[in-house]
N, C-alpha and C positions, 0 to 999 in steps of 0.2 A: 503494499502500501503506500502510494507516494502523500508520505506526511510532511509539508513547509517547516524546513531549520527554523530553531529560532534565531533570531538577531541577536548583535551582541549589546546593541542598546535596545530600552523600551518605545516601542513605536509611542509614537501622543494619539489616544484614542480623540476622533472628533465623531461628531454624530452631523447627519444630513438630511432634508427635507426638500422634496423638489415640493416647485410651484412652478409650473409651464402656463403663460399668461395666451390663451388663444386671439388672434385678433378678430378684426372684421363683425362682430357682433355684440346686440347686447341682449341676448337669449340666455334664459337661466341653464346652466351646468349641474346636473343631477349629481350629487354625493361626489362633488369635488371638483365636478371635471371628468369622471371617471367614467359613467356607462353611457355620456352623451358624447357626442361631437361637437355640442355647441358650446361656444364660449359661453363665460363668465358674466355677471352684471359687475359693475364697482361694487353696489352693497354684498355681494354675494364675496367679492374678494377678501371685503374688508370682514365676513366672516372668518375668510380662512386664514388671515395674516394675522386675525386675533390668535387663532386657534394655536398659531406659529407662536405667538408670542408667549402663552399659558405655557406650551412646550418646554419652548427655550427657560421659562422660569423653573422649569420644575428640572429640568438639566443643569441648570447652573447651581440650584439650592444643593443637588448630591453632587456638585463639581466638575461636571463638564462643559464644554464647549458645542454649540449648535448653530448651522447656519442654514439657511432657506437657498437651495440655488435657483434659478430662474433667468428667463428671456426678458426680465422689465425689473430692474434692480432701483429704478429712479422711482417707477409707479411704485412699490411696494414698499420703500423708504418712505414717501408720499402718505401712504395710508396708515405706515405703523412704524415711524420713526425708528423706534427701539430696537427692529428686527438686525439681527447681522445676514445681512444678506448678499451674495455673489455671482456674478454674470459667469455662465460659462458659455463655451462651443453648443448650440446644439444641430448636429448634423445630419441627424434621422430621416432617411426620405418617407416620412408618413405619410399616407394618404387622407386627404380631407374631410373625407365622411365616415371617415373608420368610428367604430365605437373607442371608448377608453383613449380620444385622440390623444391629448395632454400625457395621460399616465406613460405612454410607450416612448416619451422623452427619457426616462427612466435609463433606458440603454443610453444617452450619451454621458450618463453620469458615472456607470461603470469606466466610461476610457475615459472621464476626468479621474477619477478614483485612480487608474492603475498610474496614472504621472504624479501621485501624490506619495513619493518615494519613502518619506517617513515618518509616512501616517498607518494607521489602522482607522478605516473611515466605515461609518453606520449609516446607512440610508434606512428610514425611519416613514411611516407616512404622517400627515399633517394632525388625525386625528389621535394623535395616542400621548400619552402623559407619563409622567417619570414618576411614581410614587413610592421607592425603596431605593436602598443601595444596590449595587451591581452584585449579583453570585458572583460568591468567588468561583465557580466553576466556571464563569465566564472571563474573569481577572485571569486565568488560568489557559483558557482558551487564547484571548489576544496575546498573551505572553508569550506562547509560544507558535504566533502566527498563524492561528487555526481559522479558516472561515468559518462563516455562521450565517443560518438561512432559520428559517420557521417551518416544519412541517403541518402543514393544515391536511392532512390526507385523511383524518379520520372525519375533517368538519365537511370534504367534498363526496367522499362516496356515499353517502345518502341521496346528494342532490342528484348525482352522477351516474355513479357506479364505476367500479373498476375498471370494466373491459372498454366502456364509453373514452374513461380520459386517458385509456392507453391508446386505444387506435384514432383517437383525436390528434394528440400529438404525435403517433408516427407518419400525419399527414405532412407533415414539412419535418420529422426527426426522426428517423429510425432506430435511434439507439436508444430512446427516453419510453422504454419497455417497462420501467420500475415499478409503477403504480404511483408512486409516491408526488405528493405535490407541496409545490412551497408558498406560502402567501405572501406577498406582493407588500406586506408592513416593515417588513426587516431583512435586512440581507449586511454583511458585514467582511470586510478582509484585508489585506495590504493589499499594495501596488502589487504584487506578485499574479492573488488569485484573482482579481478585477482584470488587469489586462488580459488573464484563460477564458475569464466569461464573457468579456465583451467578445472576444475572437472566434470565440462557440459560438456566441448568437448572432455576429456578424456572417458566418456559414448557412445559418437556416432561416433569418430574417425575411430573404427575397421571400422563398418558400413560404413563408409562414401569410406575408402578406397574403399573395397568392389563393390561400384557403380562409384564410380569418371568417367567412361569412359563416363558413363550415362548421367550427366548433362552436363547443360549449360555452366554453368563456373565451370572449372576445378582447384579450385583454396581456399587456404585456407580463402578467402572472404564467401565459403559457410559455411564451418564448423563455422568463429564466427558468421556469422548472424542466422545461426539455434539456435547454442548457446545461442546468446542472444534473440533470441526471446520466448527462452524455461525461461529463466532468466525475462524475460517482463511479461509472463503471471503468472509465480510464486508472481508475486507482485515486483521486482527489482525495482527499479525507476531508468533510465539513460538516460540521456538528450543527446539529436541531440544538440550538436555541431554546425554543420549546418546552424541552426534559426539563430545564432545572431552572424552570419559570425568571429567562428572560427576558422574555415578550406574551402575552397573551390574548390572544381575541375576544372580546366578552359582546354579548348581544344582546339588547334589555327588551328583546321583541321573539316572539316564537321562531324557531328554529327544525329544521328536520332532524339535525345531527343531535345527540345525546349532551349538552352542553353541565359544564361542571357547574352547583351553586357559587351563586360570586362569593361569600365569605373562606371559599375553597381555595381561589385563585387570586383573590386581593392582598398577596405579602409577593405578589410575581415585580418585576423591575419595572418594565412598561406594560402599560394597560394601552390595547387597543381599543377604542369603544366607536366604530362605525357607524351606529345607528344613535348616535348621540354627539352629533355635530355639534346641534346649538348649545346644548350643555355646556362642551367644552372650551365652546367661544363665548360664553357669556361668564363664566364661572373662573375668575381668577382663583391661579392656582395659591395655596395656603397650607399651612398645617390640619387643617381640618378639611380639606379636598375629598378623603375618602368617606369621610360620613356626609357631608352634602352631597355625595355621588348614592350614597344607600338612601338618603333622603329622596331623592329622587327617583329610583329605585320604586321605591313603594306608593308613588305617587304618579296614576294613569294619567292625568292632565300634564303630565312631561312632555308627553308625545306631540312632537312638529310633524305634521303630516307633508311641509313644506319641505323639511330634511329628512326626515326617514321613507326606506322605498316604502312604496304606497303598498307593493305585497304585503313586508315584514310588518307594515302597521295594522292590515288588515288580520295578520295569523294571528295577532298578542292584543286584539281584539276576538277574535274567533276564542283564544286560551283564555279569555275573562270568562265569558259566557258560559264557555264550558265548565270553569271551575263552582260559577254562581251554580248552572246546570245542579253539580253534585253536592251543593250547599244543601239546597230544597229539599233532593230525598230523605 
């Protein structure tokens, strides 16, 4: 197995998020611009930058640097002056009307990370918050230059099934037959790892764009997952950060997969809350953040249908009706 050697000097840990601002429209982009090809309004950018600011505050509280990678640094600084923003080159040829348009530019961040020779770079989603100290296992992985990703296979199978997951990825990457899925909210490594990952993605991205409309998941997670599987089969050691609580995705609404109760995961390092973007933007991070979130979970009125996926919102309504029906028996 190909294990990356420890360097003589400890690399600097830096956290990043991508906020690519699409030009040319004022239409609402659902889910931080992820599942829509339409650009966001300025008011939605304010929501996103507030979330970035909260995430930055939470990481700073635990001793880490955080930066927002963007194509519009002046605009983001104007909206949220305290943000650490960085402009990088975005050269990936993404079809304009593709789903998850802006998220595809994560691939360009991988290329940029490959040039950061003295850093250990970690890319995380905007709708996350740092709520605890970094796990010792994560420290050891970083010390030894081991790449990290978040394995979300258990959340994908109930939605799509193992056979479809494998078949879809093999439409553009024949090596992707391991049946695992990498969540898009966490990936980390040194420059050597990101160089290998970017080169692997570059080889398969053209065919991916050709077949993208056929895939169950039409986004950058498909590309990254296929490339990671290929690297794993070649012998690259890549560690699942979710196994030791470095990151945890939690849905405050109904799910098809069996989700752990919130009290059992609130000791994680990074908490990903994809259905609670409004809460993350409007709740300043402080020592009582977890208490505020637990209170929010108990309040059904906390759901904002303009932010939460409509289908997930209705799942949550259905679940509540089922609970009420059981109480009446």
